C-alpha positions as a Python dict, from the first residue, in 0.01 Angstrom:
ca = {
    (1, 'X'): (0, 0, 0),
    (2, 'X'): (11, 291, 239),
    (3, 'X'): (340, 471, 311),
    (4, 'X'): (371, 718, 600),
    (5, 'X'): (686, 925, 656),
    (6, 'X'): (732, 1128, 973),
    (7, 'X'): (1016, 1314, 1139),
    (8, 'X'): (1094, 1379, 1504),
    (9, 'X'): (1293, 1679, 1627),
    (10, 'X'): (1304, 1840, 1282),
    (11, 'X'): (1160, 1839, 933),
    (12, 'X'): (1243, 1660, 609),
    (13, 'X'): (1232, 1847, 280),
    (14, 'X'): (1008, 1726, -4),
    (15, 'X'): (1298, 1584, -209),
    (16, 'X'): (1418, 1367, 80),
    (17, 'X'): (1064, 1245, 146),
    (18, 'X'): (1024, 1150, -219),
    (19, 'X'): (1357, 957, -219),
    (20, 'X'): (1245, 771, 95),
    (21, 'X'): (910, 690, -67),
    (22, 'X'): (1081, 556, -383),
    (23, 'X'): (1318, 332, -187),
    (24, 'X'): (1055, 200, 53),
    (25, 'X'): (811, 127, -229),
    (26, 'X'): (1045, -150, -351),
    (27, 'X'): (980, -364, -40),
    (28, 'X'): (670, -510, -203),
    (29, 'X'): (881, -719, -440),
    (30, 'X'): (1021, -914, -143),
    (31, 'X'): (682, -996, 13),
    (32, 'X'): (366, -904, -176),
    (33, 'X'): (136, -903, 129),
    (34, 'X'): (282, -583, 275),
    (35, 'X'): (-8, -349, 352),
    (36, 'X'): (151, -45, 519),
    (37, 'X'): (497, 98, 584),
    (38, 'X'): (573, 363, 845),
    (39, 'X'): (911, 539, 827),
    (40, 'X'): (1017, 752, 1123),
    (41, 'X'): (1328, 969, 1101),
    (42, 'X'): (1465, 1089, 1436),
    (43, 'X'): (1677, 1402, 1390),
    (44, 'X'): (1755, 1461, 1757),
    (45, 'X'): (2124, 1395, 1697),
    (46, 'X'): (2191, 1572, 1365),
    (47, 'X'): (2526, 1399, 1305),
    (48, 'X'): (2373, 1049, 1337),
    (49, 'X'): (2004, 1047, 1237),
    (50, 'X'): (1805, 738, 1334),
    (51, 'X'): (1565, 577, 1086),
    (52, 'X'): (1298, 327, 1194),
    (53, 'X'): (1095, 128, 942),
    (54, 'X'): (781, -51, 1058),
    (55, 'X'): (627, -273, 791),
    (56, 'X'): (281, -428, 838),
    (57, 'X'): (175, -735, 642),
    (58, 'X'): (-133, -954, 631),
    (59, 'X'): (-157, -1230, 895),
    (60, 'X'): (181, -1151, 1058),
    (61, 'X'): (335, -936, 1323),
    (62, 'X'): (499, -608, 1219),
    (63, 'X'): (854, -616, 1083),
    (64, 'X'): (1067, -347, 1253),
    (65, 'X'): (1420, -230, 1177),
    (66, 'X'): (1624, 68, 1295),
    (67, 'X'): (1958, 203, 1187),
    (68, 'X'): (2166, 514, 1242),
    (69, 'X'): (2446, 644, 1024),
    (70, 'X'): (2607, 967, 911),
    (71, 'X'): (2315, 1075, 688),
    (72, 'X'): (1943, 1011, 658),
    (73, 'X'): (1972, 818, 332),
    (74, 'X'): (2257, 601, 462),
    (75, 'X'): (2048, 519, 770),
    (76, 'X'): (1752, 442, 545),
    (77, 'X'): (1961, 202, 335),
    (78, 'X'): (2077, 15, 645),
    (79, 'X'): (1726, -15, 785),
    (80, 'X'): (1589, -123, 445),
    (81, 'X'): (1848, -399, 427),
    (82, 'X'): (1737, -528, 768),
    (83, 'X'): (1367, -525, 675),
    (84, 'X'): (1443, -698, 343),
    (85, 'X'): (1613, -982, 529),
    (86, 'X'): (1317, -1016, 765),
    (87, 'X'): (1069, -1022, 477),
    (88, 'X'): (1272, -1277, 278),
    (89, 'X'): (1307, -1503, 581),
    (90, 'X'): (935, -1483, 655),
    (91, 'X'): (842, -1558, 294),
    (92, 'X'): (1083, -1852, 285),
    (93, 'X'): (925, -1994, 600),
    (94, 'X'): (575, -1962, 454),
    (95, 'X'): (647, -2109, 111),
    (96, 'X'): (946, -2337, 162),
    (97, 'X'): (809, -2588, 413),
    (98, 'X'): (529, -2749, 219),
    (99, 'X'): (523, -3123, 159),
    (100, 'X'): (540, -3256, -194),
    (101, 'X'): (198, -3364, -318),
    (102, 'X'): (129, -3721, -424),
    (103, 'X'): (83, -3631, -789),
    (104, 'X'): (433, -3476, -800),
    (105, 'X'): (618, -3778, -662),
    (106, 'X'): (832, -3988, -897),
    (107, 'X'): (645, -4246, -1098),
    (108, 'X'): (942, -4483, -1045),
    (109, 'X'): (797, -4579, -709),
    (110, 'X'): (493, -4745, -871),
    (111, 'X'): (480, -5125, -827),
    (112, 'X'): (564, -5333, -1133),
    (113, 'X'): (280, -5538, -1281),
    (114, 'X'): (342, -5881, -1438),
    (115, 'X'): (707, -5906, -1346),
    (116, 'X'): (703, -6288, -1360),
}
């Protein structure tokens, strides 16, 4: 999985970038087909930084979430929560709507032989 972190209107120190990388790396456990994650931190308004997370997965459109808060890490947590919900919902749609196969149906439905 590829993780890209970029900043607009400022720079992020190495420690903050590493914390972002650690937190974003956990998104794979919600949907294992995630191929790339792009995190953009907008520092134009220093008191309320904006974090955008764009997650790409196989055979789907990109999942996008933005959040702004009082700090970069608080904004990141809010955006991560939004992406997690999107990934869970998508995974539930893909795996939860399959019909039950014939071999897994109850055997109680079988017709009785020699009932007379």
